MOPAC internal coordinates of N, CA, C and O (Angstrom, degrees):
PM7 1SCF
backbone

  N    0.0000 0     0.00 0     0.00 0    0    0    0
  C    1.4142 1     0.00 0     0.00 0    1    0    0
  C    1.5201 1   110.57 1     0.00 0    2    1    0
  O    1.2310 1   121.11 1   -48.43 1    3    2    1
  N    1.3314 1   115.49 1   131.57 1    3    2    1
  C    1.4446 1   120.02 1   178.78 1    5    3    2
  C    1.5683 1   106.93 1   -93.92 1    6    5    3
  O    1.2310 1   122.91 1   -17.19 1    7    6    5
  N    1.4221 1   112.04 1   162.81 1    7    6    5
  C    1.4590 1   116.18 1   176.58 1    9    7    6
  C    1.5198 1   108.53 1  -147.83 1   10    9    7
  O    1.2310 1   123.18 1    -8.87 1   11   10    9
  N    1.3710 1   111.52 1   171.13 1   11   10    9
  C    1.4493 1   121.58 1   179.87 1   13   11   10
  C    1.5394 1   110.69 1  -112.69 1   14   13   11
  O    1.2310 1   118.16 1  -162.07 1   15   14   13
  N    1.2724 1   121.11 1    17.93 1   15   14   13
  C    1.4182 1   123.30 1  -173.24 1   17   15   14
  C    1.4711 1   111.29 1   -57.30 1   18   17   15
  O    1.2310 1   118.81 1   129.70 1   19   18   17
  N    1.3200 1   119.87 1   -50.30 1   19   18   17
  C    1.4739 1   122.07 1  -176.64 1   21   19   18
  C    1.5704 1   109.70 1   -60.66 1   22   21   19
  O    1.2310 1   121.12 1   131.70 1   23   22   21
  N    1.2873 1   115.47 1   -48.30 1   23   22   21
  C    1.4530 1   119.27 1   179.03 1   25   23   22
  C    1.5460 1   111.96 1   -59.37 1   26   25   23
  O    1.2310 1   119.85 1   137.33 1   27   26   25
  N    1.3088 1   117.90 1   -42.67 1   27   26   25
  C    1.4929 1   120.37 1   178.27 1   29   27   26
  C    1.5277 1   110.70 1   -68.42 1   30   29   27
  O    1.2310 1   122.11 1   133.45 1   31   30   29
  N    1.3148 1   113.57 1   -46.55 1   31   30   29
  C    1.5402 1   116.75 1  -179.25 1   33   31   30
  C    1.5287 1   110.76 1   -61.03 1   34   33   31
  O    1.2310 1   119.45 1   134.36 1   35   34   33
  N    1.2491 1   118.66 1   -45.64 1   35   34   33
  C    1.5073 1   120.20 1  -177.62 1   37   35   34
  C    1.5786 1   111.56 1   -68.38 1   38   37   35
  O    1.2310 1   122.43 1   144.50 1   39   38   37
  N    1.3607 1   112.95 1   -35.50 1   39   38   37
  C    1.4828 1   116.57 1   179.31 1   41   39   38
  C    1.6068 1   109.83 1   -62.15 1   42   41   39
  O    1.2310 1   121.38 1   153.23 1   43   42   41
  N    1.3101 1   114.97 1   -26.77 1   43   42   41
  C    1.4360 1   123.86 1  -179.30 1   45   43   42
  C    1.5009 1   113.54 1   -91.24 1   46   45   43
  O    1.2310 1   121.94 1   177.64 1   47   46   45
  N    1.3388 1   113.89 1    -2.36 1   47   46   45
  C    1.5071 1   118.80 1   176.20 1   49   47   46
  C    1.5303 1   114.28 1    75.09 1   50   49   47
  O    1.2310 1   121.52 1  -153.87 1   51   50   49
  N    1.3897 1   114.70 1    26.13 1   51   50   49
  C    1.4717 1   117.50 1  -177.01 1   53   51   50
  C    1.4670 1   108.67 1  -104.14 1   54   53   51
  O    1.2310 1   121.46 1   -28.50 1   55   54   53
  N    1.3289 1   114.81 1   151.50 1   55   54   53
  C    1.4905 1   123.70 1   173.38 1   57   55   54
  C    1.5476 1   105.96 1   -92.12 1   58   57   55
  O    1.2310 1   121.60 1   -20.23 1   59   58   57
  N    1.3490 1   114.55 1   159.77 1   59   58   57
  C    1.4725 1   120.92 1   175.56 1   61   59   58
  C    1.5185 1   110.78 1   -54.07 1   62   61   59
  O    1.2310 1   119.02 1   133.98 1   63   62   61
  N    1.3458 1   119.48 1   -46.02 1   63   62   61
  C    1.4188 1   119.64 1  -175.56 1   65   63   62
  C    1.5470 1   114.47 1   -68.78 1   66   65   63
  O    1.2310 1   122.21 1   153.12 1   67   66   65
  N    1.3448 1   113.38 1   -26.88 1   67   66   65
  C    1.5144 1   118.08 1   173.77 1   69   67   66
  C    1.4952 1   111.86 1   -67.34 1   70   69   67
  O    1.2310 1   119.58 1   133.44 1   71   70   69
  N    1.2835 1   118.40 1   -46.56 1   71   70   69
  C    1.4393 1   123.65 1   176.13 1   73   71   70
  C    1.5085 1   112.22 1   -62.39 1   74   73   71
  O    1.2310 1   121.41 1   136.79 1   75   74   73
  N    1.3108 1   114.91 1   -43.21 1   75   74   73
  C    1.4913 1   117.14 1   177.62 1   77   75   74
  C    1.4983 1   110.86 1   -58.98 1   78   77   75
  O    1.2310 1   119.17 1   137.65 1   79   78   77
  N    1.2769 1   119.20 1   -42.35 1   79   78   77
  C    1.4505 1   123.24 1  -176.78 1   81   79   78
  C    1.5224 1   110.24 1   -60.99 1   82   81   79
  O    1.2310 1   122.49 1   131.10 1   83   82   81
  N    1.3594 1   112.83 1   -48.90 1   83   82   81
  C    1.4519 1   118.89 1   177.79 1   85   83   82
  C    1.5260 1   115.05 1   -56.26 1   86   85   83
  O    1.2310 1   121.83 1   140.52 1   87   86   85
  N    1.3555 1   114.10 1   -39.48 1   87   86   85
  C    1.5112 1   120.56 1  -177.65 1   89   87   86
  C    1.5179 1   113.14 1   -88.88 1   90   89   87
  O    1.2310 1   121.58 1   172.68 1   91   90   89
  N    1.3444 1   114.58 1    -7.32 1   91   90   89
  C    1.4810 1   119.48 1  -177.80 1   93   91   90
  C    1.5370 1   112.83 1    62.97 1   94   93   91
  O    1.2310 1   121.57 1  -132.26 1   95   94   93
  N    1.3581 1   114.60 1    47.74 1   95   94   93
  C    1.4255 1   121.78 1   175.24 1   97   95   94
  C    1.4786 1   106.66 1  -134.47 1   98   97   95
  O    1.2310 1   119.58 1    -7.89 1   99   98   97
  N    1.3694 1   118.40 1   172.11 1   99   98   97
  C    1.4307 1   119.15 1   179.16 1  101   99   98
  C    1.5543 1   113.82 1   -79.41 1  102  101   99
  O    1.2310 1   119.14 1   -20.69 1  103  102  101
  N    1.2555 1   119.24 1   159.31 1  103  102  101
  C    1.4446 1   121.28 1   173.13 1  105  103  102
  C    1.5325 1   111.15 1   -58.93 1  106  105  103
  O    1.2310 1   121.25 1   144.50 1  107  106  105
  N    1.3507 1   115.22 1   -35.50 1  107  106  105
  C    1.4660 1   119.70 1   178.21 1  109  107  106
  C    1.5559 1   110.38 1   -61.65 1  110  109  107
  O    1.2310 1   120.43 1   143.61 1  111  110  109
  N    1.2558 1   116.78 1   -36.39 1  111  110  109
  C    1.5152 1   119.52 1   176.38 1  113  111  110
  C    1.4862 1   113.03 1   -62.13 1  114  113  111
  O    1.2310 1   121.60 1   138.50 1  115  114  113
  N    1.3203 1   114.54 1   -41.50 1  115  114  113
  C    1.4711 1   118.00 1   177.13 1  117  115  114
  C    1.5142 1   109.16 1   -67.02 1  118  117  115
  O    1.2310 1   119.31 1   136.39 1  119  118  117
  N    1.2928 1   118.92 1   -43.61 1  119  118  117
  C    1.4592 1   121.79 1   177.69 1  121  119  118
  C    1.5134 1   111.28 1   -58.08 1  122  121  119
  O    1.2310 1   121.01 1   134.22 1  123  122  121
  N    1.2958 1   115.67 1   -45.78 1  123  122  121
  C    1.5056 1   120.10 1  -176.63 1  125  123  122
  C    1.5560 1   111.49 1   -66.76 1  126  125  123
  O    1.2310 1   122.20 1   143.47 1  127  126  125
  N    1.4052 1   113.40 1   -36.53 1  127  126  125
  C    1.4407 1   116.66 1   173.34 1  129  127  126
  C    1.4370 1   114.28 1   -62.59 1  130  129  127
  O    1.2310 1   120.02 1   134.46 1  131  130  129
  N    1.3636 1   117.56 1   -45.54 1  131  130  129
  C    1.4483 1   122.11 1  -177.75 1  133  131  130
  C    1.5000 1   112.91 1   -66.51 1  134  133  131
  O    1.2310 1   119.81 1   149.45 1  135  134  133
  N    1.3098 1   117.96 1   -30.55 1  135  134  133
  C    1.4376 1   122.59 1   179.25 1  137  135  134
  C    1.5146 1   115.07 1   -88.91 1  138  137  135
  O    1.2310 1   120.79 1  -179.73 1  139  138  137
  N    1.3821 1   116.09 1     0.27 1  139  138  137
  C    1.4349 1   119.42 1   176.01 1  141  139  138
  C    1.4906 1   113.65 1    76.66 1  142  141  139
  O    1.2310 1   120.16 1  -164.42 1  143  142  141
  N    1.3800 1   117.29 1    15.58 1  143  142  141
  C    1.4818 1   119.91 1  -179.34 1  145  143  142
  C    1.5755 1   109.72 1   -90.63 1  146  145  143
  O    1.2310 1   120.62 1   174.61 1  147  146  145
  N    1.2970 1   116.41 1    -5.39 1  147  146  145
  C    1.5034 1   119.52 1  -172.97 1  149  147  146
  C    1.5242 1   107.73 1  -147.54 1  150  149  147
  O    1.2310 1   121.97 1   -47.32 1  151  150  149
  N    1.3012 1   113.83 1   132.68 1  151  150  149
  C    1.4640 1   120.06 1   172.91 1  153  151  150
  C    1.5015 1   108.36 1   -99.48 1  154  153  151
  O    1.2310 1   118.68 1   -47.19 1  155  154  153
  N    1.3328 1   120.12 1   132.81 1  155  154  153
  C    1.4407 1   121.82 1  -174.15 1  157  155  154
  C    1.5352 1   112.23 1   -74.38 1  158  157  155
  O    1.2310 1   121.86 1   -21.91 1  159  158  157
  N    1.2899 1   114.04 1   158.09 1  159  158  157
  C    1.4331 1   117.27 1   170.18 1  161  159  158
  C    1.5037 1   109.11 1   -69.48 1  162  161  159
  O    1.2310 1   118.55 1   -16.00 1  163  162  161
  N    1.3031 1   120.37 1   164.00 1  163  162  161
  C    1.4729 1   122.26 1  -179.92 1  165  163  162
  C    1.4843 1   109.74 1   -61.92 1  166  165  163
  O    1.2310 1   119.43 1   142.44 1  167  166  165
  N    1.3408 1   118.69 1   -37.56 1  167  166  165
  C    1.4229 1   124.23 1   178.07 1  169  167  166
  C    1.5738 1   110.09 1   -60.15 1  170  169  167
  O    1.2310 1   120.22 1   132.92 1  171  170  169
  N    1.2863 1   117.18 1   -47.08 1  171  170  169
  C    1.4544 1   121.48 1  -178.19 1  173  171  170
  C    1.5462 1   109.07 1   -66.91 1  174  173  171
  O    1.2310 1   120.30 1   140.49 1  175  174  173
  N    1.3261 1   117.03 1   -39.51 1  175  174  173
  C    1.4970 1   120.58 1   179.19 1  177  175  174
  C    1.5186 1   108.07 1   -61.61 1  178  177  175
  O    1.2310 1   119.21 1   136.31 1  179  178  177
  N    1.3581 1   119.11 1   -43.69 1  179  178  177
  C    1.4495 1   118.60 1   179.36 1  181  179  178
  C    1.5094 1   111.77 1   -68.08 1  182  181  179
  O    1.2310 1   118.93 1   143.97 1  183  182  181
  N    1.3248 1   119.65 1   -36.03 1  183  182  181
  C    1.5118 1   121.24 1   175.94 1  185  183  182
  C    1.4450 1   110.68 1   -62.13 1  186  185  183
  O    1.2310 1   119.03 1   138.25 1  187  186  185
  N    1.3074 1   119.45 1   -41.75 1  187  186  185
  C    1.4973 1   122.80 1   176.19 1  189  187  186
  C    1.5298 1   112.04 1   -60.80 1  190  189  187
  O    1.2310 1   122.55 1   132.74 1  191  190  189
  N    1.3358 1   112.73 1   -47.26 1  191  190  189
  C    1.4817 1   118.30 1  -177.97 1  193  191  190
  C    1.6052 1   108.98 1   -61.75 1  194  193  191
  O    1.2310 1   121.34 1   133.61 1  195  194  193
  N    1.3050 1   115.04 1   -46.39 1  195  194  193
  C    1.4995 1   120.31 1   179.87 1  197  195  194
  C    1.5266 1   110.46 1   -61.01 1  198  197  195
  O    1.2310 1   121.18 1   134.57 1  199  198  197
  N    1.3626 1   115.34 1   -45.43 1  199  198  197
  C    1.4208 1   116.59 1  -178.15 1  201  199  198
  C    1.5148 1   114.63 1   -64.00 1  202  201  199
  O    1.2310 1   121.61 1   136.98 1  203  202  201
  N    1.3478 1   114.52 1   -43.02 1  203  202  201
  C    1.4469 1   118.88 1  -179.57 1  205  203  202
  C    1.5822 1   113.66 1   -84.18 1  206  205  203
  O    1.2310 1   121.91 1   179.83 1  207  206  205
  N    1.3717 1   113.95 1    -0.17 1  207  206  205
  C    1.4664 1   120.40 1  -179.89 1  209  207  206
  C    1.5716 1   109.50 1    54.34 1  210  209  207
  O    1.2310 1   122.40 1  -130.66 1  211  210  209
  N    1.3134 1   113.01 1    49.34 1  211  210  209
  C    1.5091 1   121.11 1  -179.09 1  213  211  210
  C    1.4550 1   108.41 1  -136.54 1  214  213  211
  O    1.2310 1   118.76 1   -16.72 1  215  214  213
  N    1.3165 1   119.97 1   163.28 1  215  214  213
  C    1.4405 1   121.07 1   172.19 1  217  215  214
  C    1.5231 1   112.27 1   -81.21 1  218  217  215
  O    1.2310 1   120.35 1   -23.02 1  219  218  217
  N    1.2810 1   116.94 1   156.98 1  219  218  217
  C    1.4841 1   118.45 1  -179.04 1  221  219  218
  C    1.5697 1   108.04 1   -59.42 1  222  221  219
  O    1.2310 1   120.89 1   141.95 1  223  222  221
  N    1.3111 1   115.91 1   -38.05 1  223  222  221
  C    1.5208 1   119.59 1  -179.17 1  225  223  222
  C    1.5119 1   109.94 1   -63.33 1  226  225  223
  O    1.2310 1   118.40 1   155.29 1  227  226  225
  N    1.3480 1   120.66 1   -24.71 1  227  226  225
  C    1.4707 1   119.57 1   177.93 1  229  227  226
  C    1.5015 1   112.86 1   -79.27 1  230  229  227
  O    1.2310 1   121.10 1   159.97 1  231  230  229
  N    1.3124 1   115.49 1   -20.03 1  231  230  229
  C    1.4816 1   120.84 1  -178.11 1  233  231  230
  C    1.5126 1   113.27 1   -96.22 1  234  233  231
  O    1.2310 1   121.96 1   140.49 1  235  234  233
  N    1.3615 1   113.85 1   -39.51 1  235  234  233
  C    1.4556 1   119.67 1  -174.71 1  237  235  234
  C    1.5286 1   110.95 1  -113.19 1  238  237  235
  O    1.2310 1   120.41 1   -44.06 1  239  238  237
  N    1.3210 1   116.81 1   135.94 1  239  238  237
  C    1.4553 1   124.72 1   179.10 1  241  239  238
  C    1.4987 1   111.69 1  -111.29 1  242  241  239
  O    1.2310 1   121.20 1   -73.31 1  243  242  241
  N    1.3233 1   115.30 1   106.69 1  243  242  241
  C    1.4260 1   119.58 1  -177.49 1  245  243  242
  C    1.5591 1   108.74 1   -84.06 1  246  245  243
  O    1.2310 1   121.20 1   -49.11 1  247  246  245
  N    1.2999 1   115.31 1   130.89 1  247  246  245
  C    1.4832 1   122.74 1   178.38 1  249  247  246
  C    1.4780 1   106.92 1  -126.98 1  250  249  247
  O    1.2310 1   119.98 1   -61.70 1  251  250  249
  N    1.3740 1   117.64 1   118.30 1  251  250  249
  C    1.3754 1   122.15 1   172.66 1  253  251  250
  C    1.5025 1   112.67 1   -65.78 1  254  253  251
  O    1.2310 1   120.27 1   -32.24 1  255  254  253
  N    1.3052 1   117.09 1   147.76 1  255  254  253
  C    1.4904 1   122.20 1   177.59 1  257  255  254
  C    1.5043 1   106.86 1   -66.84 1  258  257  255
  O    1.2310 1   121.12 1   -47.53 1  259  258  257
  N    1.3645 1   115.47 1   132.47 1  259  258  257
  C    1.4480 1   120.45 1   175.28 1  261  259  258
  C    1.4901 1   110.71 1   -68.92 1  262  261  259
  O    1.2310 1   121.43 1   -48.81 1  263  262  261
  N    1.3452 1   114.87 1   131.19 1  263  262  261
  C    1.4809 1   116.78 1  -179.15 1  265  263  262
  C    1.4762 1   112.19 1  -125.64 1  266  265  263
  O    1.2310 1   120.10 1   180.00 1  267  266  265

């Protein structure tokens, strides 16, 4: 699953550690999310959407596996 977290975060002038503190996760979690190495829990996805005042679909891009 792809996401726009880095794009949205940097557009708002935030550092990874600042976003992590707000969401009560580690900076490494934010880094892993931004690099696509980690898919968030539904709770974290909702926290991100609420914080950015966006829908989950505006932040995360679901792509089905090509078969």
